[in-house]
mmJSON file of the N, C-alpha and C atoms, coordinates in Angstrom:
{"data_MODEL":{"atom_site":{
"group_PDB":["ATOM","ATOM","ATOM","ATOM","ATOM","ATOM","ATOM","ATOM","ATOM","ATOM","ATOM","ATOM","ATOM","ATOM","ATOM","ATOM","ATOM","ATOM","ATOM","ATOM","ATOM","ATOM","ATOM","ATOM","ATOM","ATOM","ATOM","ATOM","ATOM","ATOM","ATOM","ATOM","ATOM","ATOM","ATOM","ATOM","ATOM","ATOM","ATOM","ATOM","ATOM","ATOM","ATOM","ATOM","ATOM","ATOM","ATOM","ATOM","ATOM","ATOM","ATOM","ATOM","ATOM","ATOM","ATOM","ATOM","ATOM","ATOM","ATOM","ATOM","ATOM","ATOM","ATOM","ATOM","ATOM","ATOM","ATOM","ATOM","ATOM","ATOM","ATOM","ATOM","ATOM","ATOM","ATOM","ATOM","ATOM","ATOM","ATOM","ATOM","ATOM","ATOM","ATOM","ATOM","ATOM","ATOM","ATOM","ATOM","ATOM","ATOM","ATOM","ATOM","ATOM","ATOM","ATOM","ATOM","ATOM","ATOM","ATOM","ATOM","ATOM","ATOM","ATOM","ATOM","ATOM","ATOM","ATOM","ATOM","ATOM","ATOM","ATOM","ATOM","ATOM","ATOM","ATOM","ATOM","ATOM","ATOM","ATOM","ATOM","ATOM","ATOM","ATOM","ATOM","ATOM","ATOM","ATOM","ATOM","ATOM","ATOM","ATOM","ATOM","ATOM","ATOM","ATOM","ATOM","ATOM","ATOM","ATOM","ATOM","ATOM","ATOM","ATOM","ATOM","ATOM","ATOM","ATOM","ATOM","ATOM","ATOM","ATOM","ATOM","ATOM","ATOM","ATOM","ATOM","ATOM","ATOM","ATOM","ATOM","ATOM","ATOM","ATOM","ATOM","ATOM","ATOM","ATOM","ATOM","ATOM","ATOM","ATOM","ATOM","ATOM","ATOM","ATOM","ATOM","ATOM","ATOM","ATOM","ATOM","ATOM","ATOM","ATOM","ATOM","ATOM","ATOM","ATOM","ATOM","ATOM","ATOM","ATOM","ATOM","ATOM","ATOM","ATOM","ATOM","ATOM","ATOM","ATOM","ATOM","ATOM","ATOM","ATOM","ATOM","ATOM","ATOM","ATOM","ATOM","ATOM","ATOM","ATOM","ATOM","ATOM","ATOM","ATOM","ATOM","ATOM","ATOM","ATOM","ATOM","ATOM","ATOM"],
"id":[1,2,3,4,5,6,7,8,9,10,11,12,13,14,15,16,17,18,19,20,21,22,23,24,25,26,27,28,29,30,31,32,33,34,35,36,37,38,39,40,41,42,43,44,45,46,47,48,49,50,51,52,53,54,55,56,57,58,59,60,61,62,63,64,65,66,67,68,69,70,71,72,73,74,75,76,77,78,79,80,81,82,83,84,85,86,87,88,89,90,91,92,93,94,95,96,97,98,99,100,101,102,103,104,105,106,107,108,109,110,111,112,113,114,115,116,117,118,119,120,121,122,123,124,125,126,127,128,129,130,131,132,133,134,135,136,137,138,139,140,141,142,143,144,145,146,147,148,149,150,151,152,153,154,155,156,157,158,159,160,161,162,163,164,165,166,167,168,169,170,171,172,173,174,175,176,177,178,179,180,181,182,183,184,185,186,187,188,189,190,191,192,193,194,195,196,197,198,199,200,201,202,203,204,205,206,207,208,209,210,211,212,213,214,215,216,217,218,219,220,221,222],
"type_symbol":["N","C","C","N","C","C","N","C","C","N","C","C","N","C","C","N","C","C","N","C","C","N","C","C","N","C","C","N","C","C","N","C","C","N","C","C","N","C","C","N","C","C","N","C","C","N","C","C","N","C","C","N","C","C","N","C","C","N","C","C","N","C","C","N","C","C","N","C","C","N","C","C","N","C","C","N","C","C","N","C","C","N","C","C","N","C","C","N","C","C","N","C","C","N","C","C","N","C","C","N","C","C","N","C","C","N","C","C","N","C","C","N","C","C","N","C","C","N","C","C","N","C","C","N","C","C","N","C","C","N","C","C","N","C","C","N","C","C","N","C","C","N","C","C","N","C","C","N","C","C","N","C","C","N","C","C","N","C","C","N","C","C","N","C","C","N","C","C","N","C","C","N","C","C","N","C","C","N","C","C","N","C","C","N","C","C","N","C","C","N","C","C","N","C","C","N","C","C","N","C","C","N","C","C","N","C","C","N","C","C","N","C","C","N","C","C","N","C","C","N","C","C"],
"label_atom_id":["N","CA","C","N","CA","C","N","CA","C","N","CA","C","N","CA","C","N","CA","C","N","CA","C","N","CA","C","N","CA","C","N","CA","C","N","CA","C","N","CA","C","N","CA","C","N","CA","C","N","CA","C","N","CA","C","N","CA","C","N","CA","C","N","CA","C","N","CA","C","N","CA","C","N","CA","C","N","CA","C","N","CA","C","N","CA","C","N","CA","C","N","CA","C","N","CA","C","N","CA","C","N","CA","C","N","CA","C","N","CA","C","N","CA","C","N","CA","C","N","CA","C","N","CA","C","N","CA","C","N","CA","C","N","CA","C","N","CA","C","N","CA","C","N","CA","C","N","CA","C","N","CA","C","N","CA","C","N","CA","C","N","CA","C","N","CA","C","N","CA","C","N","CA","C","N","CA","C","N","CA","C","N","CA","C","N","CA","C","N","CA","C","N","CA","C","N","CA","C","N","CA","C","N","CA","C","N","CA","C","N","CA","C","N","CA","C","N","CA","C","N","CA","C","N","CA","C","N","CA","C","N","CA","C","N","CA","C","N","CA","C","N","CA","C","N","CA","C","N","CA","C","N","CA","C","N","CA","C"],
"label_alt_id":[null,null,null,null,null,null,null,null,null,null,null,null,null,null,null,null,null,null,null,null,null,null,null,null,null,null,null,null,null,null,null,null,null,null,null,null,null,null,null,null,null,null,null,null,null,null,null,null,null,null,null,null,null,null,null,null,null,null,null,null,null,null,null,null,null,null,null,null,null,null,null,null,null,null,null,null,null,null,null,null,null,null,null,null,null,null,null,null,null,null,null,null,null,null,null,null,null,null,null,null,null,null,null,null,null,null,null,null,null,null,null,null,null,null,null,null,null,null,null,null,null,null,null,null,null,null,null,null,null,null,null,null,null,null,null,null,null,null,null,null,null,null,null,null,null,null,null,null,null,null,null,null,null,null,null,null,null,null,null,null,null,null,null,null,null,null,null,null,null,null,null,null,null,null,null,null,null,null,null,null,null,null,null,null,null,null,null,null,null,null,null,null,null,null,null,null,null,null,null,null,null,null,null,null,null,null,null,null,null,null,null,null,null,null,null,null,null,null,null,null,null,null],
"label_comp_id":["MET","MET","MET","SER","SER","SER","ALA","ALA","ALA","LEU","LEU","LEU","LYS","LYS","LYS","VAL","VAL","VAL","THR","THR","THR","ALA","ALA","ALA","ILE","ILE","ILE","GLY","GLY","GLY","ASN","ASN","ASN","SER","SER","SER","LEU","LEU","LEU","GLY","GLY","GLY","ILE","ILE","ILE","ILE","ILE","ILE","ILE","ILE","ILE","PRO","PRO","PRO","LYS","LYS","LYS","GLU","GLU","GLU","ILE","ILE","ILE","ALA","ALA","ALA","VAL","VAL","VAL","ARG","ARG","ARG","LEU","LEU","LEU","ARG","ARG","ARG","LEU","LEU","LEU","ALA","ALA","ALA","LYS","LYS","LYS","GLY","GLY","GLY","ASP","ASP","ASP","ALA","ALA","ALA","LEU","LEU","LEU","HIS","HIS","HIS","VAL","VAL","VAL","VAL","VAL","VAL","GLU","GLU","GLU","THR","THR","THR","PRO","PRO","PRO","ARG","ARG","ARG","GLY","GLY","GLY","ILE","ILE","ILE","GLU","GLU","GLU","LEU","LEU","LEU","SER","SER","SER","PRO","PRO","PRO","TYR","TYR","TYR","ASP","ASP","ASP","PRO","PRO","PRO","LYS","LYS","LYS","LEU","LEU","LEU","GLU","GLU","GLU","ALA","ALA","ALA","GLU","GLU","GLU","LEU","LEU","LEU","LYS","LYS","LYS","ALA","ALA","ALA","GLY","GLY","GLY","ARG","ARG","ARG","SER","SER","SER","VAL","VAL","VAL","MET","MET","MET","LYS","LYS","LYS","ARG","ARG","ARG","TYR","TYR","TYR","ARG","ARG","ARG","SER","SER","SER","THR","THR","THR","LEU","LEU","LEU","ARG","ARG","ARG","LYS","LYS","LYS","LEU","LEU","LEU","ALA","ALA","ALA","LYS","LYS","LYS"],
"label_asym_id":["A","A","A","A","A","A","A","A","A","A","A","A","A","A","A","A","A","A","A","A","A","A","A","A","A","A","A","A","A","A","A","A","A","A","A","A","A","A","A","A","A","A","A","A","A","A","A","A","A","A","A","A","A","A","A","A","A","A","A","A","A","A","A","A","A","A","A","A","A","A","A","A","A","A","A","A","A","A","A","A","A","A","A","A","A","A","A","A","A","A","A","A","A","A","A","A","A","A","A","A","A","A","A","A","A","A","A","A","A","A","A","A","A","A","A","A","A","A","A","A","A","A","A","A","A","A","A","A","A","A","A","A","A","A","A","A","A","A","A","A","A","A","A","A","A","A","A","A","A","A","A","A","A","A","A","A","A","A","A","A","A","A","A","A","A","A","A","A","A","A","A","A","A","A","A","A","A","A","A","A","A","A","A","A","A","A","A","A","A","A","A","A","A","A","A","A","A","A","A","A","A","A","A","A","A","A","A","A","A","A","A","A","A","A","A","A","A","A","A","A","A","A"],
"label_entity_id":["1","1","1","1","1","1","1","1","1","1","1","1","1","1","1","1","1","1","1","1","1","1","1","1","1","1","1","1","1","1","1","1","1","1","1","1","1","1","1","1","1","1","1","1","1","1","1","1","1","1","1","1","1","1","1","1","1","1","1","1","1","1","1","1","1","1","1","1","1","1","1","1","1","1","1","1","1","1","1","1","1","1","1","1","1","1","1","1","1","1","1","1","1","1","1","1","1","1","1","1","1","1","1","1","1","1","1","1","1","1","1","1","1","1","1","1","1","1","1","1","1","1","1","1","1","1","1","1","1","1","1","1","1","1","1","1","1","1","1","1","1","1","1","1","1","1","1","1","1","1","1","1","1","1","1","1","1","1","1","1","1","1","1","1","1","1","1","1","1","1","1","1","1","1","1","1","1","1","1","1","1","1","1","1","1","1","1","1","1","1","1","1","1","1","1","1","1","1","1","1","1","1","1","1","1","1","1","1","1","1","1","1","1","1","1","1","1","1","1","1","1","1"],
"label_seq_id":[1,1,1,2,2,2,3,3,3,4,4,4,5,5,5,6,6,6,7,7,7,8,8,8,9,9,9,10,10,10,11,11,11,12,12,12,13,13,13,14,14,14,15,15,15,16,16,16,17,17,17,18,18,18,19,19,19,20,20,20,21,21,21,22,22,22,23,23,23,24,24,24,25,25,25,26,26,26,27,27,27,28,28,28,29,29,29,30,30,30,31,31,31,32,32,32,33,33,33,34,34,34,35,35,35,36,36,36,37,37,37,38,38,38,39,39,39,40,40,40,41,41,41,42,42,42,43,43,43,44,44,44,45,45,45,46,46,46,47,47,47,48,48,48,49,49,49,50,50,50,51,51,51,52,52,52,53,53,53,54,54,54,55,55,55,56,56,56,57,57,57,58,58,58,59,59,59,60,60,60,61,61,61,62,62,62,63,63,63,64,64,64,65,65,65,66,66,66,67,67,67,68,68,68,69,69,69,70,70,70,71,71,71,72,72,72,73,73,73,74,74,74],
"pdbx_PDB_ins_code":[null,null,null,null,null,null,null,null,null,null,null,null,null,null,null,null,null,null,null,null,null,null,null,null,null,null,null,null,null,null,null,null,null,null,null,null,null,null,null,null,null,null,null,null,null,null,null,null,null,null,null,null,null,null,null,null,null,null,null,null,null,null,null,null,null,null,null,null,null,null,null,null,null,null,null,null,null,null,null,null,null,null,null,null,null,null,null,null,null,null,null,null,null,null,null,null,null,null,null,null,null,null,null,null,null,null,null,null,null,null,null,null,null,null,null,null,null,null,null,null,null,null,null,null,null,null,null,null,null,null,null,null,null,null,null,null,null,null,null,null,null,null,null,null,null,null,null,null,null,null,null,null,null,null,null,null,null,null,null,null,null,null,null,null,null,null,null,null,null,null,null,null,null,null,null,null,null,null,null,null,null,null,null,null,null,null,null,null,null,null,null,null,null,null,null,null,null,null,null,null,null,null,null,null,null,null,null,null,null,null,null,null,null,null,null,null,null,null,null,null,null,null],
"Cartn_x":[109.653,109.492,108.434,107.114,106.195,106.522,105.803,105.531,103.964,103.725,101.934,101.569,100.641,100.173,99.619,99.598,98.575,97.985,96.291,95.687,94.501,93.59,93.008,91.775,91.414,89.899,89.83,88.966,88.35,89.16,89.306,90.696,91.47,91.587,93.116,93.515,94.868,95.637,95.556,95.611,95.231,95.925,97.139,96.883,96.86,96.675,96.698,96.906,97.331,97.306,97.677,98.07,98.13,97.366,97.07,96.247,96.957,97.859,98.696,99.587,99.938,100.132,99.313,98.061,96.937,96.988,96.947,96.861,97.662,99.107,100.284,100.259,99.734,99.586,98.221,97.402,96.055,95.282,95.495,94.576,92.733,91.963,90.765,90.033,89.128,88.302,88.187,88.821,88.209,89.643,90.454,91.894,92.855,92.998,93.742,95.564,96.059,97.424,98.465,99.525,99.55,101.429,101.328,102.28,103.788,105.106,106.022,107.515,107.869,108.614,110.737,111.226,112.076,113.915,114.546,115.921,116.096,115.232,114.475,114.419,113.112,112.294,110.41,110.263,108.268,107.765,107.273,106.762,105.646,104.568,102.629,102.896,101.946,102.363,101.229,100.379,99.365,99.609,100.501,101.279,101.155,100.924,100.361,101.861,102.513,103.759,103.101,101.988,101.38,100.613,99.769,98.964,100.431,101.294,101.934,103.5,102.984,103.927,102.564,101.077,100.603,100.482,100.261,100.726,101.618,103.038,104.143,103.959,103.619,102.93,102.276,100.812,99.845,100.945,101.842,102.213,103.128,103.608,104.496,103.6,102.645,101.959,101.481,100.687,100.325,101.269,102.447,103.598,103.807,104.064,104.392,103.281,101.842,101.059,99.99,100.84,100.852,99.523,100.217,99.443,97.992,98.772,97.159,96.274,96.252,95.675,94.47,95.679,95.436,93.914,94.503,93.723,91.97,91.826,90.619,90.145,91.021,90.114,88.893,89.639,89.077,87.014],
"Cartn_y":[117.999,117.818,118.684,119.012,119.636,119.796,121.067,121.09,121.064,120.776,120.358,121.023,121.802,123.139,122.022,121.929,121.397,122.457,122.141,122.493,122.201,122.718,122.258,121.566,120.718,119.81,119.364,120.092,119.822,120.109,118.666,118.99,118.341,117.761,117.304,118.057,117.075,118.472,117.529,118.191,117.932,118.718,117.431,117.742,118.327,119.099,119.356,118.639,117.934,117.392,117.725,118.635,119.254,118.345,118.596,117.727,116.471,117.074,116.586,115.866,116.018,114.412,113.361,113.891,112.859,111.824,113.044,112.089,110.719,111.511,110.479,108.992,109.661,108.319,107.344,108.332,107.219,107.635,108.829,108.676,108.855,108.401,109.407,109.876,110.755,111.012,110.013,109.831,108.116,107.572,107.667,106.688,106.248,105.563,105.743,105.33,106.724,106.83,105.817,104.803,104.647,105.208,105.416,106.731,105.41,106.099,104.563,105.403,104.705,105.538,105.056,105.488,105.191,106.244,106.041,106.336,107.524,107.784,109.299,110.656,109.841,110.331,110.095,110.537,109.428,109.925,108.636,108.23,108.66,109.331,108.481,107.694,107.438,106.115,105.562,105.313,104.566,102.488,102.719,101.119,100.664,99.52,98.461,98.059,97.555,97.243,96.084,96.132,94.779,93.986,94.234,94.086,93.397,94.152,93.287,92.578,92.14,90.895,89.952,90.224,88.938,88.568,89.038,88.81,88.259,87.916,87.501,85.89,86.039,85.043,84.284,84.258,84.155,83.807,83.925,83.337,82.078,82.643,81.241,80.129,80.377,78.419,78.976,79.015,79.071,78.404,79.03,78.035,76.397,76.664,75.51,74.279,74.838,73.773,73.873,74.72,74.305,73.255,72.219,71.017,70.826,70.785,70.437,72.046,72.336,73.74,74.153,73.356,73.129,72.032,71.071,69.712,69.915,70.613,71.601,72.715,73.164,74.51,73.248,71.83,71.013,70.878],
"Cartn_z":[83.691,84.762,84.972,86.104,86.309,87.848,87.85,89.334,89.717,90.38,90.498,91.918,91.499,93.323,93.668,95.322,96.702,97.296,97.096,97.495,98.327,99.127,100.532,99.916,100.254,99.38,100.792,101.707,102.525,103.657,104.448,105.492,104.958,103.765,103.432,102.159,101.92,101.409,100.052,98.831,97.166,96.592,95.058,94.626,92.844,92.209,90.393,89.614,89.044,88.151,86.892,85.832,84.794,83.491,82.638,81.678,81.321,80.654,79.79,80.486,81.901,82.34,82.415,82.813,82.572,81.962,80.974,79.154,79.437,79.641,79.949,80.73,81.6,82.219,82.515,81.303,81.67,82.382,82.641,83.876,84.441,84.646,84.586,85.648,85.922,86.936,87.669,88.847,89.867,90.359,89.717,88.955,90.404,90.767,91.418,91.561,92.054,91.403,93.471,92.79,94.209,94.13,95.608,96.138,96.676,96.202,96.154,96.568,97.726,97.638,97.253,96.49,95.802,96.758,96.711,96.705,96.387,95.355,94.241,95.648,96.11,96.765,96.502,96.557,96.237,94.919,94.707,93.336,92.788,92.359,92.497,90.682,91.189,89.356,89.344,88.776,88.501,88.272,88.381,88.813,89.803,90.447,91.329,91.64,92.736,93.081,93.544,94.124,95.119,93.988,93.373,91.353,91.444,90.976,89.946,90.706,92.02,92.139,92.474,92.653,92.45,91.309,89.596,88.355,88.777,89.343,88.832,89.439,90.794,91.643,90.507,89.757,89.319,88.104,87.214,86.056,86.398,87.723,88.031,88.088,88.634,88.769,87.618,86.522,85.473,84.634,85.089,84.33,84.527,85.917,86.684,86.262,86.242,85.787,84.731,83.281,81.862,81.177,81.809,81.009,81.969,82.87,83.925,84.42,83.865,83.521,82.001,81.026,79.58,79.49,80.363,80.578,81.286,82.177,82.869,81.778,80.919,79.927,78.962,78.954,78.076,78.239],
"occupancy":[1.0,1.0,1.0,1.0,1.0,1.0,1.0,1.0,1.0,1.0,1.0,1.0,1.0,1.0,1.0,1.0,1.0,1.0,1.0,1.0,1.0,1.0,1.0,1.0,1.0,1.0,1.0,1.0,1.0,1.0,1.0,1.0,1.0,1.0,1.0,1.0,1.0,1.0,1.0,1.0,1.0,1.0,1.0,1.0,1.0,1.0,1.0,1.0,1.0,1.0,1.0,1.0,1.0,1.0,1.0,1.0,1.0,1.0,1.0,1.0,1.0,1.0,1.0,1.0,1.0,1.0,1.0,1.0,1.0,1.0,1.0,1.0,1.0,1.0,1.0,1.0,1.0,1.0,1.0,1.0,1.0,1.0,1.0,1.0,1.0,1.0,1.0,1.0,1.0,1.0,1.0,1.0,1.0,1.0,1.0,1.0,1.0,1.0,1.0,1.0,1.0,1.0,1.0,1.0,1.0,1.0,1.0,1.0,1.0,1.0,1.0,1.0,1.0,1.0,1.0,1.0,1.0,1.0,1.0,1.0,1.0,1.0,1.0,1.0,1.0,1.0,1.0,1.0,1.0,1.0,1.0,1.0,1.0,1.0,1.0,1.0,1.0,1.0,1.0,1.0,1.0,1.0,1.0,1.0,1.0,1.0,1.0,1.0,1.0,1.0,1.0,1.0,1.0,1.0,1.0,1.0,1.0,1.0,1.0,1.0,1.0,1.0,1.0,1.0,1.0,1.0,1.0,1.0,1.0,1.0,1.0,1.0,1.0,1.0,1.0,1.0,1.0,1.0,1.0,1.0,1.0,1.0,1.0,1.0,1.0,1.0,1.0,1.0,1.0,1.0,1.0,1.0,1.0,1.0,1.0,1.0,1.0,1.0,1.0,1.0,1.0,1.0,1.0,1.0,1.0,1.0,1.0,1.0,1.0,1.0,1.0,1.0,1.0,1.0,1.0,1.0,1.0,1.0,1.0,1.0,1.0,1.0],
"B_iso_or_equiv":[0.0,0.0,0.0,0.0,0.0,0.0,0.0,0.0,0.0,0.0,0.0,0.0,0.0,0.0,0.0,0.0,0.0,0.0,0.0,0.0,0.0,0.0,0.0,0.0,0.0,0.0,0.0,0.0,0.0,0.0,0.0,0.0,0.0,0.0,0.0,0.0,0.0,0.0,0.0,0.0,0.0,0.0,0.0,0.0,0.0,0.0,0.0,0.0,0.0,0.0,0.0,0.0,0.0,0.0,0.0,0.0,0.0,0.0,0.0,0.0,0.0,0.0,0.0,0.0,0.0,0.0,0.0,0.0,0.0,0.0,0.0,0.0,0.0,0.0,0.0,0.0,0.0,0.0,0.0,0.0,0.0,0.0,0.0,0.0,0.0,0.0,0.0,0.0,0.0,0.0,0.0,0.0,0.0,0.0,0.0,0.0,0.0,0.0,0.0,0.0,0.0,0.0,0.0,0.0,0.0,0.0,0.0,0.0,0.0,0.0,0.0,0.0,0.0,0.0,0.0,0.0,0.0,0.0,0.0,0.0,0.0,0.0,0.0,0.0,0.0,0.0,0.0,0.0,0.0,0.0,0.0,0.0,0.0,0.0,0.0,0.0,0.0,0.0,0.0,0.0,0.0,0.0,0.0,0.0,0.0,0.0,0.0,0.0,0.0,0.0,0.0,0.0,0.0,0.0,0.0,0.0,0.0,0.0,0.0,0.0,0.0,0.0,0.0,0.0,0.0,0.0,0.0,0.0,0.0,0.0,0.0,0.0,0.0,0.0,0.0,0.0,0.0,0.0,0.0,0.0,0.0,0.0,0.0,0.0,0.0,0.0,0.0,0.0,0.0,0.0,0.0,0.0,0.0,0.0,0.0,0.0,0.0,0.0,0.0,0.0,0.0,0.0,0.0,0.0,0.0,0.0,0.0,0.0,0.0,0.0,0.0,0.0,0.0,0.0,0.0,0.0,0.0,0.0,0.0,0.0,0.0,0.0],
"pdbx_formal_charge":[null,null,null,null,null,null,null,null,null,null,null,null,null,null,null,null,null,null,null,null,null,null,null,null,null,null,null,null,null,null,null,null,null,null,null,null,null,null,null,null,null,null,null,null,null,null,null,null,null,null,null,null,null,null,null,null,null,null,null,null,null,null,null,null,null,null,null,null,null,null,null,null,null,null,null,null,null,null,null,null,null,null,null,null,null,null,null,null,null,null,null,null,null,null,null,null,null,null,null,null,null,null,null,null,null,null,null,null,null,null,null,null,null,null,null,null,null,null,null,null,null,null,null,null,null,null,null,null,null,null,null,null,null,null,null,null,null,null,null,null,null,null,null,null,null,null,null,null,null,null,null,null,null,null,null,null,null,null,null,null,null,null,null,null,null,null,null,null,null,null,null,null,null,null,null,null,null,null,null,null,null,null,null,null,null,null,null,null,null,null,null,null,null,null,null,null,null,null,null,null,null,null,null,null,null,null,null,null,null,null,null,null,null,null,null,null,null,null,null,null,null,null],
"auth_seq_id":[1,1,1,2,2,2,3,3,3,4,4,4,5,5,5,6,6,6,7,7,7,8,8,8,9,9,9,10,10,10,11,11,11,12,12,12,13,13,13,14,14,14,15,15,15,16,16,16,17,17,17,18,18,18,19,19,19,20,20,20,21,21,21,22,22,22,23,23,23,24,24,24,25,25,25,26,26,26,27,27,27,28,28,28,29,29,29,30,30,30,31,31,31,32,32,32,33,33,33,34,34,34,35,35,35,36,36,36,37,37,37,38,38,38,39,39,39,40,40,40,41,41,41,42,42,42,43,43,43,44,44,44,45,45,45,46,46,46,47,47,47,48,48,48,49,49,49,50,50,50,51,51,51,52,52,52,53,53,53,54,54,54,55,55,55,56,56,56,57,57,57,58,58,58,59,59,59,60,60,60,61,61,61,62,62,62,63,63,63,64,64,64,65,65,65,66,66,66,67,67,67,68,68,68,69,69,69,70,70,70,71,71,71,72,72,72,73,73,73,74,74,74],
"auth_comp_id":["MET","MET","MET","SER","SER","SER","ALA","ALA","ALA","LEU","LEU","LEU","LYS","LYS","LYS","VAL","VAL","VAL","THR","THR","THR","ALA","ALA","ALA","ILE","ILE","ILE","GLY","GLY","GLY","ASN","ASN","ASN","SER","SER","SER","LEU","LEU","LEU","GLY","GLY","GLY","ILE","ILE","ILE","ILE","ILE","ILE","ILE","ILE","ILE","PRO","PRO","PRO","LYS","LYS","LYS","GLU","GLU","GLU","ILE","ILE","ILE","ALA","ALA","ALA","VAL","VAL","VAL","ARG","ARG","ARG","LEU","LEU","LEU","ARG","ARG","ARG","LEU","LEU","LEU","ALA","ALA","ALA","LYS","LYS","LYS","GLY","GLY","GLY","ASP","ASP","ASP","ALA","ALA","ALA","LEU","LEU","LEU","HIS","HIS","HIS","VAL","VAL","VAL","VAL","VAL","VAL","GLU","GLU","GLU","THR","THR","THR","PRO","PRO","PRO","ARG","ARG","ARG","GLY","GLY","GLY","ILE","ILE","ILE","GLU","GLU","GLU","LEU","LEU","LEU","SER","SER","SER","PRO","PRO","PRO","TYR","TYR","TYR","ASP","ASP","ASP","PRO","PRO","PRO","LYS","LYS","LYS","LEU","LEU","LEU","GLU","GLU","GLU","ALA","ALA","ALA","GLU","GLU","GLU","LEU","LEU","LEU","LYS","LYS","LYS","ALA","ALA","ALA","GLY","GLY","GLY","ARG","ARG","ARG","SER","SER","SER","VAL","VAL","VAL","MET","MET","MET","LYS","LYS","LYS","ARG","ARG","ARG","TYR","TYR","TYR","ARG","ARG","ARG","SER","SER","SER","THR","THR","THR","LEU","LEU","LEU","ARG","ARG","ARG","LYS","LYS","LYS","LEU","LEU","LEU","ALA","ALA","ALA","LYS","LYS","LYS"],
"auth_asym_id":["A","A","A","A","A","A","A","A","A","A","A","A","A","A","A","A","A","A","A","A","A","A","A","A","A","A","A","A","A","A","A","A","A","A","A","A","A","A","A","A","A","A","A","A","A","A","A","A","A","A","A","A","A","A","A","A","A","A","A","A","A","A","A","A","A","A","A","A","A","A","A","A","A","A","A","A","A","A","A","A","A","A","A","A","A","A","A","A","A","A","A","A","A","A","A","A","A","A","A","A","A","A","A","A","A","A","A","A","A","A","A","A","A","A","A","A","A","A","A","A","A","A","A","A","A","A","A","A","A","A","A","A","A","A","A","A","A","A","A","A","A","A","A","A","A","A","A","A","A","A","A","A","A","A","A","A","A","A","A","A","A","A","A","A","A","A","A","A","A","A","A","A","A","A","A","A","A","A","A","A","A","A","A","A","A","A","A","A","A","A","A","A","A","A","A","A","A","A","A","A","A","A","A","A","A","A","A","A","A","A","A","A","A","A","A","A","A","A","A","A","A","A"],
"auth_atom_id":["N","CA","C","N","CA","C","N","CA","C","N","CA","C","N","CA","C","N","CA","C","N","CA","C","N","CA","C","N","CA","C","N","CA","C","N","CA","C","N","CA","C","N","CA","C","N","CA","C","N","CA","C","N","CA","C","N","CA","C","N","CA","C","N","CA","C","N","CA","C","N","CA","C","N","CA","C","N","CA","C","N","CA","C","N","CA","C","N","CA","C","N","CA","C","N","CA","C","N","CA","C","N","CA","C","N","CA","C","N","CA","C","N","CA","C","N","CA","C","N","CA","C","N","CA","C","N","CA","C","N","CA","C","N","CA","C","N","CA","C","N","CA","C","N","CA","C","N","CA","C","N","CA","C","N","CA","C","N","CA","C","N","CA","C","N","CA","C","N","CA","C","N","CA","C","N","CA","C","N","CA","C","N","CA","C","N","CA","C","N","CA","C","N","CA","C","N","CA","C","N","CA","C","N","CA","C","N","CA","C","N","CA","C","N","CA","C","N","CA","C","N","CA","C","N","CA","C","N","CA","C","N","CA","C","N","CA","C","N","CA","C","N","CA","C","N","CA","C","N","CA","C","N","CA","C","N","CA","C"],
"pdbx_PDB_model_num":[1,1,1,1,1,1,1,1,1,1,1,1,1,1,1,1,1,1,1,1,1,1,1,1,1,1,1,1,1,1,1,1,1,1,1,1,1,1,1,1,1,1,1,1,1,1,1,1,1,1,1,1,1,1,1,1,1,1,1,1,1,1,1,1,1,1,1,1,1,1,1,1,1,1,1,1,1,1,1,1,1,1,1,1,1,1,1,1,1,1,1,1,1,1,1,1,1,1,1,1,1,1,1,1,1,1,1,1,1,1,1,1,1,1,1,1,1,1,1,1,1,1,1,1,1,1,1,1,1,1,1,1,1,1,1,1,1,1,1,1,1,1,1,1,1,1,1,1,1,1,1,1,1,1,1,1,1,1,1,1,1,1,1,1,1,1,1,1,1,1,1,1,1,1,1,1,1,1,1,1,1,1,1,1,1,1,1,1,1,1,1,1,1,1,1,1,1,1,1,1,1,1,1,1,1,1,1,1,1,1,1,1,1,1,1,1,1,1,1,1,1,1]
}}}
C-alpha cells in the first residue's frame, strides 16, 4: 500500500502516482484511470467496468450466432 500526494493542478486537484505503481498498472502519460466505488471505499483502476460489460454482451452475441458469423467471414 502506498500513500499518494494530492497536489494543485490549475483550479483542480490531482494525485502523483509513484513510478513503481505506474509500472505495475502499465500506465503511461495520457492514460485514463477509472474511479470505482466499492464497499471498502474508492478504487482507482485502469480497468473500465463499462467496457467489460460491453465486451461481455459482444461475447454472448458471438457465441449465440457463431455459425452465422463464420459463414459471413468467408
